[in-house]
MIPARO-986597 format. One line per field, with one value per residue (C-alpha): residue in one letter; residue number from 1; y, x, z negated. Coordinates in steps of 0.25 Angstrom, whole numbers, plus 2048, in hexadecimal, padded with zeros to 3 digits. Layout:
type: [a:...]
seq: [NUM:...]
north: [Y:...]
east: [X:...]
up: [Z:...]
***
This chain:
type: [m:t:e:a:p:a:q:v:f:a:a:n:l:l:a:n:l:v:s:a:l:e:i:g:h:i:y:l:a:p:g:s:r:s:q:a:l:a:v:a:a:e:q:l:a:s:a:a:k:v:k:l:h:v:r:i:d:e:r:s:m:a:f:s:a:l:g:t:a:m:a:t:q:t:p:v:a:l:i:c:t:s:g:t:a:v:a:n:l:h:p:a:v:l:e:a:h:h:a:g:v:p:l:i:l:l:t:a:d:r:p:e:e:l:r:g:v:g:a:n:q:t:t:d:q:v:g:i:f:g:s:a:v:s:v:v:f:d:v:e:a:p:t:d:g:v:d:e:a:e:r:a:r:d:l:a:g:a:v:m:s:a:m:h:e:s:p:g:p:v:q:l:n:l:a:f:r:e:p:l:s:s:s:q:p:d:a:s:s:v:v:a:t:v:g:s:v:e:s:a:e:p:e:i:e:w:a:i:l:d:a:s:v:p:t:v:v:i:a:a:a:g:a:g:e:e:a:v:e:l:a:e:s:f:g:w:p:l:f:a:e:p:s:s:a:a:r:f:g:l:n:a:i:v:s:y:r:r:l:l:q:q:k:h:e:l:a:s:q:i:k:r:v:i:v:f:g:k:p:t:l:s:r:q:v:n:a:l:f:f:d:e:s:i:e:t:i:v:v:k:s:k:s:h:g:h:f:d:v:a:r:r:a:t:q:f:v:d:e:i:t:v:d:d:e:v:d:f:e:w:l:a:h:w:r:l:a:d:h:e:n:e:f:q:f:g:d:n:l:d:r:a:n:l:v:r:e:v:y:a:a:s:n:q:n:d:c:i:v:l:g:a:s:r:l:i:r:e:a:d:s:v:a:p:a:k:p:i:a:v:f:a:n:r:g:l:a:g:i:d:g:t:i:a:t:a:a:g:i:a:i:a:n:h:d:y:f:i:d:h:g:v:d:s:v:g:v:t:r:a:l:m:g:d:i:t:a:l:h:d:v:g:s:l:a:i:d:k:n:d:g:e:l:n:l:q:v:i:v:g:n:d:g:g:g:t:i:f:e:t:l:e:i:a:n:t:i:d:d:q:s:f:d:r:l:f:r:t:r:q:t:i:d:f:w:h:l:a:e:a:y:g:w:q:y:i:r:v:e:r:l:e:q:l:a:p:a:l:q:a:r:g:r:v:l:i:e:v:l:l:y]
seq: [1:2:3:4:5:6:7:8:9:10:11:12:13:14:15:16:17:18:19:20:21:22:23:24:25:26:27:28:29:30:31:32:33:34:35:36:37:38:39:40:41:42:43:44:45:46:47:48:49:50:51:52:53:54:55:56:57:58:59:60:61:62:63:64:65:66:67:68:69:70:71:72:73:74:75:76:77:78:79:80:81:82:83:84:85:86:87:88:89:90:91:92:93:94:95:96:97:98:99:100:101:102:103:104:105:106:107:108:109:110:111:112:113:114:115:116:117:118:119:120:121:122:123:124:125:126:127:128:129:130:131:132:133:134:135:136:137:138:139:140:141:142:143:144:145:146:147:148:149:150:151:152:153:154:155:156:157:158:159:160:161:162:163:164:165:166:167:168:169:170:171:172:173:174:175:176:177:178:179:180:181:182:183:184:185:186:187:188:189:190:191:192:193:194:195:196:197:198:199:200:201:202:203:204:205:206:207:208:209:210:211:212:213:214:215:216:217:218:219:220:221:222:223:224:225:226:227:228:229:230:231:232:233:234:235:236:237:238:239:240:241:242:243:244:245:246:247:248:249:250:251:252:253:254:255:256:257:258:259:260:261:262:263:264:265:266:267:268:269:270:271:272:273:274:275:276:277:278:279:280:281:282:283:284:285:286:287:288:289:290:291:292:293:294:295:296:297:298:299:300:301:302:303:304:305:306:307:308:309:310:311:312:313:314:315:316:317:318:319:320:321:322:323:324:325:326:327:328:329:330:331:332:333:334:335:336:337:338:339:340:341:342:343:344:345:346:347:348:349:350:351:352:353:354:355:356:357:358:359:360:361:362:363:364:365:366:367:368:369:370:371:372:373:374:375:376:377:378:379:380:381:382:383:384:385:386:387:388:389:390:391:392:393:394:395:396:397:398:399:400:401:402:403:404:405:406:407:408:409:410:411:412:413:414:415:416:417:418:419:420:421:422:423:424:425:426:427:428:429:430:431:432:433:434:435:436:437:438:439:440:441:442:443:444:445:446:447:448:449:450:451:452:453:454:455:456:457:458:459:460:461:462:463:464:465:466:467:468:469:470:471:472:473:474:475:476:477:478:479:480:481:482:483:484:485:486:487:488:489:490:491:492:493:494:495:496:497:498:499:500:501:502:503:504:505:506:507:508:509:510:511:512:513:514:515:516:517:518:519:520:521:522:523:524:525:526:527:528:529:530:531]
north: [7D1:7DB:7DE:7EE:7F4:7F9:7E9:7E4:7EE:7ED:7DD:7DE:7E9:7E1:7D4:7D9:7E1:7D6:7CD:7D7:7DD:7CF:7D8:7D0:7DB:7E3:7ED:7F3:7FD:7FC:807:809:80E:803:7F7:7EF:7EF:7EA:7DF:7DB:7DA:7D1:7C9:7C8:7C5:7BA:7B3:7B4:7BD:7C9:7CB:7D6:7E0:7E8:7F5:800:80B:80F:816:808:7FF:807:805:7F6:7F4:7FB:7F2:7E6:7EA:7EE:7E1:7D8:7E4:7E1:7E9:7EC:7F0:7FA:7FD:809:811:821:82D:82E:81E:822:82F:825:81C:827:826:817:81B:825:81A:811:81C:81E:811:80A:801:7FB:7FF:7FE:808:805:811:811:81E:825:825:831:837:838:840:84E:84F:84D:83F:836:830:837:83F:840:832:834:839:838:832:83A:834:829:821:81D:81E:821:819:820:816:819:812:805:804:7FD:7FA:7FA:7EF:7F1:7E4:7E8:7F7:7F1:7E7:7F3:7FB:7EF:7EF:7FD:7FD:7F1:7F9:805:7FD:7F7:805:80B:802:80B:80D:80F:814:80F:81A:811:818:80E:813:80B:800:7FE:7F0:7E1:7D4:7D0:7CE:7C6:7CC:7BF:7B9:7C4:7BF:7C9:7CD:7D8:7D2:7D7:7E4:7E1:7E8:7ED:7E9:7F6:7FD:7FA:806:803:80A:806:80B:80E:803:80A:815:812:80F:80B:806:80C:805:80A:807:7FF:7FB:7EC:7E2:7E7:7F1:7E6:7DF:7EB:7EE:7E1:7DF:7EB:7EC:7F8:7FA:7FA:804:7FE:806:7FA:7FA:7F8:7EB:7EB:7EB:7DF:7D7:7D9:7E7:7EE:7F8:7F9:804:80D:819:819:819:824:82D:82B:830:823:824:81A:822:82E:826:822:826:81E:81B:812:813:809:80D:81A:81D:826:820:827:835:830:828:834:83C:832:836:845:843:849:83F:834:82F:829:81E:81A:80C:80E:80B:803:806:812:81C:826:82A:834:83D:846:846:842:834:831:824:81E:80F:801:7F9:7FC:7F5:7FA:7FB:7F5:7EA:7EF:7F1:7EA:7F2:7FE:7F3:7ED:7FA:7FD:7F1:7F4:802:7FA:7F0:7FB:804:7F9:7FD:7FB:7F7:7FA:7F2:7FD:7FC:806:807:800:7F4:7F4:7F4:7E9:7E0:7E2:7DD:7D3:7CE:7CC:7C3:7C0:7BE:7CB:7D9:7E6:7F2:800:80C:81A:823:81E:80E:80C:816:80E:800:809:80A:7FD:7F2:7E6:7E2:7D7:7D1:7D5:7DC:7EA:7F4:803:80D:816:81B:827:823:827:81F:81E:80F:807:7FE:7FC:7FB:7F0:7E9:7E8:7E1:7D9:7D4:7D1:7CA:7C2:7BE:7BB:7B1:7AB:7AA:7A2:798:79D:79A:7A6:7B4:7C0:7CA:7D9:7E2:7F0:7FA:808:814:817:823:81A:810:819:820:814:80D:80A:800:7F6:7F3:7E6:7DD:7D0:7CA:7CF:7C3:7C0:7CA:7CA:7D9:7E1:7F0:7F4:801:808:811:81B:827:82C:833:833:834:843:844:842:84D:85D:861:859:862:870:86F:86C:85E:85F:865:85B:850:855:858:84D:843:840:838:82E:824:81B:80E:803:7F7:7FC:801:7F2:7ED:7F4:7EF:7E0:7DF:7DB:7E3:7E1:7EE:7ED:7F5:7EF:7E9:7D9:7DB:7DF:7D2:7CA:7D4:7D3:7C3:7C6:7C2:7C7:7D6:7DC:7EB:7EC:7F9:7FC:806:80F:81A]
east: [829:81F:815:816:809:80D:810:804:7FB:804:804:7F5:7F3:7FB:7F5:7E8:7E9:7F1:7E6:7DA:7DE:7E7:7F3:7FE:80A:80E:81A:824:82E:837:835:836:827:821:827:81C:816:823:824:815:817:823:81B:80F:818:820:813:811:803:809:815:81E:826:830:835:840:838:82A:827:82C:824:817:818:81C:80F:806:80C:808:7FB:7F8:7FC:7F5:7E7:7E9:7ED:7FC:801:80D:815:81F:824:822:827:82B:829:819:81B:822:815:80E:811:80C:7FF:7FC:7FD:7F4:7EA:7E8:7E9:7E0:7EC:7E9:7F6:7F6:800:805:80C:812:812:817:80C:805:80E:819:812:815:820:82C:82E:836:830:823:819:80C:809:7F8:7F3:801:7FA:7EE:7E2:7EB:7E8:7D9:7DB:7E6:7E5:7EF:7F1:7F4:800:7FE:7FF:7FF:7F1:7EA:7E5:7EE:7EA:7DB:7E0:7E8:7DC:7D2:7DC:7DE:7CE:7CE:7D9:7D1:7C5:7CB:7D3:7C5:7C0:7CC:7D5:7E0:7EC:7E9:7F2:7F4:7FC:801:808:811:819:825:827:824:824:825:827:819:80E:811:807:807:800:7F6:7E7:7E1:7D2:7CD:7C2:7BD:7B7:7A9:7A7:798:796:79B:78F:793:790:78D:78E:786:78B:787:78C:78D:797:7A5:7AD:7BB:7C0:7CC:7D3:7DE:7E5:7DD:7D3:7D4:7CD:7BF:7C2:7C7:7BA:7B2:7B8:7B7:7A8:7A4:7AE:7B4:7C3:7CC:7D7:7DE:7ED:7F7:7F4:7E5:7E5:7DC:7E5:7E1:7D5:7CF:7CA:7D8:7DD:7EC:7ED:7E1:7EC:7F2:7E4:7DF:7EC:7EA:7DC:7D6:7C8:7C4:7C9:7BE:7B4:7B4:7A9:7AA:7B6:7B5:7C1:7C7:7D1:7DA:7DF:7ED:7F6:7F0:7ED:7E4:7DB:7DA:7D6:7C9:7C5:7C4:7BF:7AF:7AA:7AD:7A6:7AF:7AB:7B5:7B3:7B7:7C4:7C5:7D4:7D9:7CC:7C4:7C8:7C2:7CD:7C5:7B9:7AF:7AC:79E:79E:7A4:7A0:7A4:79F:79A:791:789:77C:77C:785:793:797:7A5:7AA:7AF:7BA:7BD:7C0:7C9:7D0:7D3:7DA:7E1:7E7:7EA:7F1:7F9:807:812:81D:82C:839:83F:841:837:82B:820:829:82C:81F:81A:826:822:814:818:821:817:80B:800:80A:811:80E:812:814:815:81B:816:81A:81B:81D:80F:80A:812:80A:7FD:800:806:804:7FC:7EF:7F4:7ED:7F9:7FB:7FF:802:805:804:7F7:7F2:7FB:803:810:81D:820:823:822:82D:827:819:81E:826:819:811:81D:81C:80D:80F:81B:813:805:80D:814:808:801:80D:810:81E:821:81E:81B:823:820:825:825:827:82C:835:841:83D:832:83C:845:83B:839:847:845:83C:846:848:841:840:845:83B:830:835:83B:833:832:831:837:83B:839:83F:83C:847:846:84E:844:837:833:825:825:82B:81B:817:816:822:82B:82A:829:836:844:849:855:849:840:84A:84E:840:837:840:849:853:85A:867:864:86B:860:86B:871:864:85F:86B:86C:85D:860:857:85B:85F:85B:85D:855:85B:854:847:84A:850:842:83A:846:848:83A:83B:844:83F:842:844:849:84C:84A:84F:84A:851:846:850]
up: [760:75E:76A:76D:76F:77E:780:77C:785:792:791:78F:79A:7A3:7A2:7A3:7B0:7B7:7B4:7B5:7C1:7C8:7CA:7D1:7D0:7C6:7C9:7BF:7BF:7B2:7A8:798:795:79D:798:791:79F:7A5:79A:79D:7AC:7AA:7A1:7AA:7B6:7AE:7AD:7BD:7B9:7C2:7CB:7C5:7CF:7C9:7D0:7CB:7D3:7CF:7DD:7E3:7D9:7DB:7EB:7EA:7E0:7E9:7F5:7ED:7E9:7F8:7FD:7F1:7F0:7E1:7D7:7D3:7C5:7C4:7B7:7B6:7AA:7A7:7AD:7BC:7BD:7BE:7C8:7D1:7D2:7D8:7E9:7E8:7DF:7E8:7F4:7EC:7E8:7F6:7FC:7F0:7ED:7DD:7D3:7C5:7BF:7B3:7AE:7A1:798:78B:781:77F:772:77E:78A:78A:781:789:787:791:79F:79A:7A5:7A7:7AD:7AA:7B9:7BF:7CC:7CC:7D5:7D9:7CF:7CB:7BC:7B2:7A5:79B:791:783:77E:776:768:75B:755:763:76A:776:77B:77E:783:78D:792:792:79B:7A5:7A5:7A8:7B3:7BA:7BA:7BF:7CC:7CD:7D2:7D8:7E0:7DF:7D4:7C5:7BA:7AB:7A5:799:78D:785:777:771:76F:77E:780:77A:77F:77A:77C:78B:794:79C:78F:78E:792:79A:798:7A1:7A9:7B6:7BB:7C0:7CC:7D3:7E2:7EA:7F1:801:80A:816:824:82F:83D:84C:853:860:85A:85F:853:84F:841:83B:831:828:81B:811:81D:81C:824:822:82F:837:834:837:844:848:844:84B:858:852:857:84B:84A:83F:837:833:824:826:825:831:83B:843:84A:857:856:852:85A:859:862:85D:859:866:86D:864:867:877:874:87B:881:876:86B:86F:86F:860:859:84B:842:836:82D:825:81A:81B:829:827:834:840:844:850:846:83B:848:849:83B:83F:84C:84A:855:84D:841:836:82C:820:81A:80D:809:7FD:7FB:803:7FD:804:812:81C:820:829:81F:829:826:828:81F:813:814:80F:81A:829:832:841:844:852:85A:85E:86B:86C:879:871:869:877:87D:871:873:882:87E:873:87D:888:87D:877:871:87C:873:879:876:86D:85E:85B:84F:858:85B:84C:849:852:84C:840:841:84A:840:835:832:829:81F:820:81B:822:81A:822:81F:821:82D:83C:83A:835:840:849:844:844:854:858:84D:852:84C:843:836:82D:821:822:816:816:80B:813:806:805:812:80B:80F:800:7FA:807:805:7F7:7FB:805:7F9:7F2:7FD:800:7F1:7F3:800:7FA:7ED:7F5:7FD:7F1:7EA:7F4:7F6:803:809:812:80C:816:81A:815:820:81C:827:826:82B:826:81C:817:813:80C:806:7FD:7FF:7EF:7F1:7F8:7E9:7E6:7DA:7DE:7D4:7DF:7E7:7F6:7FC:80C:80D:818:819:827:82B:837:837:841:839:830:82E:83F:83B:83A:849:84B:842:848:840:849:854:84A:845:849:84B:83E:835:838:837:828:824:82B:832:825:82D:824:825:81A:81D:81C:81C:810:80A:80B:807:7F9:7F6:7FA:807:813:81F:82E:838:845:850:85C:85D:85F:851:84A:84B:846:83A:836:833:827:81A:80D:809:816:81A:82A:831:83F:846:84D:852]
***
């Protein structure tokens, strides 16, 4: 069979991208215009050079890819056809941009002669993501008489350079003409030749701080263990959000949110905050940045971008040290206050106990995924200081794609243990409210070829968007209007929903039922009644 120019280009592009960027996962939504890319991806997957995941919904696919990229901290490629398929990637692309998650968007398109003339499934895909992608490559359709293998290699090299400069998503808008595919060449037989990118040693910006200033370290999404190391090195209290990857260690003050809200005397003594990541959960923490008596120093984030919500930060630095010996008495006072303000759990099936049991059931092999809204804020208040992988989409903090993100994380978690020969694969527990779950219910459709995932979707069902009850609007309009416009009560039967998608279903109505439910394996939807 004659090799279609489209297939020559697609085979060489994917082979070189997978090799150069060490891509372990490709996500695909079926389509006509993208068929050459699909064929090449399958060839690479059949040769065990990459893992391929197929989704019927581009929006769900994109969030699953986002989850896998978050968990593996490596680029993930997405393939989709033209038209609305591309637009459906947008919510996940926005999240990836604001969270610095590396995604390679391979968006198929019509060739130049079919643009702007009313051709089917054709729109302006160049620039569709705006500033949410660091670069857009608008690539001409492959054609006869051109060395498409060389052109594909050059493009792969340009993509590698672009991703080296920016950690977020890039778009390859790839035009294709008919014939749209062929069975040859085989992408798994392509010899990748794209070399590595030379990187200059970055210049480190230091801050040398007065050791006597009462300081706290704030760790948020994108922080990482560096926040823990800094806090423990200099005896500073650590206020760590659940998804900061820093909520552990002896300096973690679990009750910081309550202490700030209660205006504890220690809170009034804070004169400096050091920020890691992007704090978004607590109004009490946010108020510290606007307090003119408190200095704000920001440690540059490698993923979540520039943070200075109050426009008052005095320094943006890479590393911090101090000019003298540190007095650890400051930390001792915070530890004592933390102990005295330890949350008192009751005997009811409430949000606090739901969070506690999820954390208690999870160990170092497991992952927790927290949806937006009330439960992640509950976790911020009561979750223990425990070294466990906790994820959340905090780039834009939307409820979009939470189930899909968790599925992508579960895939990465499953593959990690399988690839390392570990028999006991960890569990990914995705904790979310009922509205968040229903917003992404289509992502319960998971390709059976993704393996036997241990994925729990834990739905804290409180009968609607109760987080809006904390807003001023709840006291300014009548309850009937509030119920319709904000709380949006729902009566979906999660049991039949789980059954329709082939998931196990467990209903939890009493606290004593929760811990056993969290030991279930496989794909499980656990509905926890909170009302």
